[in-house]
C-alpha positions in Angstrom: 125.2 132.5 123.7 125.9 128.9 123.0 128.8 129.8 120.7 130.4 131.9 123.5 130.1 129.1 126.0 131.8 126.7 123.6 134.5 129.3 122.9 135.1 129.7 126.7 135.2 126.0 127.3 137.9 125.5 124.6 139.8 128.5 126.0 139.8 127.0 129.5 140.8 123.6 128.4 143.6 124.9 126.2 144.8 127.2 129.0 145.0 124.4 131.5 146.7 122.1 129.1 149.4 124.6 128.2 149.9 125.8 131.8 150.2 122.3 133.2 152.5 121.4 130.3 154.9 124.3 131.1 154.8 124.5 134.9 156.4 121.0 135.6 159.4 121.9 133.5 159.8 125.3 135.0 159.4 123.9 138.6 161.9 121.1 138.0 164.4 123.5 136.4 164.1 126.0 139.3 164.5 123.3 141.9 167.3 121.3 140.3 169.0 124.1 138.2 169.7 121.4 135.6 169.3 122.6 132.1 171.5 120.1 130.1 168.6 118.6 128.1 167.0 122.0 127.4 167.4 123.5 123.9 168.1 127.2 124.3 166.9 128.1 120.8 163.7 126.1 121.5 163.0 128.0 124.7 163.7 131.3 123.0 161.2 130.5 120.3 158.6 129.4 122.8 159.0 132.6 124.8 158.7 134.7 121.6 155.6 132.7 120.6 154.0 133.0 124.1 154.7 136.8 124.1 153.1 137.2 120.7 150.0 135.2 121.7 149.9 137.3 124.9 149.8 140.5 122.8 147.1 139.0 120.6 145.1 138.2 123.7 145.4 141.8 124.8 144.2 143.0 121.4 141.2 140.6 121.5 140.0 142.1 124.8 137.5 140.0 126.8 137.5 137.3 124.2 141.3 136.9 124.5 141.4 136.6 128.3 142.3 132.9 128.2 145.0 133.5 125.6 146.4 136.4 127.6 146.6 134.7 131.0 147.9 131.4 129.6 150.6 132.9 127.5 151.7 135.3 130.3 152.3 132.3 132.5 154.0 130.3 129.8 156.1 133.3 128.7 157.2 133.8 132.4 158.2 130.1 132.6 160.2 130.3 129.4 162.0 133.4 130.5 162.9 131.9 133.9 164.2 128.7 132.3 166.1 130.8 129.7 168.0 132.8 132.4 168.8 129.6 134.3 170.0 128.0 131.1 172.2 131.0 130.2 173.7 131.1 133.7 174.4 127.3 133.6 176.0 127.6 130.2 178.2 130.5 131.3 179.4 128.5 134.4 180.4 125.5 132.2 182.8 127.7 130.1 
């Protein structure tokens, strides 16, 4: 039981760190629509990574719940920023 509690604590801390790392960028990008300093390949790779970790969380079942929820949120943030970046890049041409 002690091992499971430690596992859950690390999962919660990791989830909060990642979510609060992604959300400010997503919120700022949605509000300002400014994407000049954002690397498109970087956000594509982060979205792919988040999607793969989300799938891994699904496969782990109950033990992967933190991985699933965290990466669903970060994947959504990456996709939103990706589409805003694409739209902005098209408008500049």
